[in-house]
N, C-alpha and C positions, 0 to 999 in steps of 0.2 A: 745569542750574544757572542759578540767576537771579541777576542782579547784586545785590551787596550795596552798601549805602551806609553810610559811616562817618559818624556824627554826632559833634560835638565841642561839648562845653560851653564857653561863653565864660568860664567860672570857672576861675581859674588853681588848679591842684591844689596842696595843700600838701605840698611835697616834703620829706622828712626831710633834717636837716642833712648827712648823709653824701652826699647827692645833689649838694649844692652844693659839698661840699668835692671830691668826684670831678670835677664840672663845672669847678672852678678849676684842677686839676691838668691836666685835659685842655685848657683854654685856654692855660695855660702851655707845655704841649707843643707845640701849634700855633703860638704866637708864636716859640718857639724855632726852629721849622722856618722859618717866614717870615723870620725874621732870618738864618739860614743862606743862604738864597735871595739875599740881596742881593748878596754878593760871590761867589756860586757861579758856575761855569762853566755854559755853557748845557746840557751833558750832565748835570751833577749837579743844575741847576735842574729838569730833566725829572724825574729820580729824586725830588727833593723834592716836586714837584707830586702825584706819585703817592703818596708817603708821607702827605702832607696828606690826599688822597682816601682812603687806607686808614684812616687815623687816625679821620677823621669817619664813615666807613662802620662802623667797629668801635664808636665811641661811640653811634652810632643802634642798633646791635644789641644793645647792652648796657644802654642807658639811655632807651630810647624812651619819651616822655611818654604818648602814647596810640597805639593801633594806627594806622598810616599817618600819623604826624606825623614828619617828619624835619628834623632841625636841621642846617643848612647853614652855621653859623657857622664861620668859619675857612678855608672853601673859597676857592680862586681862581676866576676866572670860568671857566676851562678845566676845572677839576676840578668845578665846579658842573654844567658841561654834561654830563660824564661820568656824574655821579650822578643829574641829572634823567632822563637816557636809562635808567638802571637801574631808577629808581623808576616811570617809565612802563611798562617792561617788566615788572615786577612786578605792576603794578596790571593790565595785560592779562591775565597768566597766572593772576591770583587773582580776576578778574572783579570788581575793585574800581573804582568809579566816582568816589570822592573821597579827596583826601589832603591834609594841610596841609604846607607847606614854610616852615619858619621861617629866613628870611634874615637878619632883624635890619633895623635902621634905617640903618645906616651909622656908628653912633657909634664903631665900631673903625677906620674908613677913615681914611686920612691927612687926608681933607678934610671928615670926618664927613657924607659923603653915601655913600648906598649904591650898591655896585657889583654884587652878585649879583642884588637884586631886580629891576631894570630890565632887566639882560641876561635873566634868565630869562622874565620877562614877555614881552619881545619874541620871545624864542626860541619859547615856548610858544603864543604868539597867531598864530604864523605856521603852526601845525599845525592841519590839520582834526580835527574832532571832539575838540577840546582848549580848554578855558577857564580862564583864571587871573585872579584879582584879589585884592586885599589884603582881609583880614579887616576887618570894621567896627570892631572893638573893639581891634584891633592890627594896625597896617599894616606891622609887621615881619614878619608872617606871610601867606603866599599860600595861597589857597584854590583847589586844582587840581581840575578836574572834567574827566571824560572822558564824552563822550556816547556 
C-alpha cells in the first residue's frame, strides 16, 4: 500500500444553509458545556471535558468539510491533545500523510488569542516525523504532515 496524500483546495466550499444552522446548534451546545464547567466540581469538570471531546468528535464524523479535515473549535487544550493523538493514530493506520486541523484564530477565547493552535503546534513540533504549520490563506487552520 502506498502513502496517500490529501490535497485541499484553498477555495472555501459553498456549504448549504443547513450546514450552518447545524454548526450554530453545535457551537451553542459547546458553549453550554463550557458554561457548566465554570462552577463545576473537579470530577464533574473532567466529565464535561470528556463530553466536549465526544461532541466535537461526533461533529467531525457527521459534518467533515473534506477528508482528513478536523474542526477543533470548542475543544479545551486537554481534549485537543486527546483528539490530535486520535487523529495521528488514524493517519498512521490509514497511511495518510497530511491532514488539516481547524483550530480557529482565538476569536472565541476570553482574550481573543488562540489557545489550541499554539499548544498543538508546540506539542506536534516536538514529535519526530511530524510537521505542522498554519495554512497560508487561513492561519486558523494547521496543515499537519507526517513524514
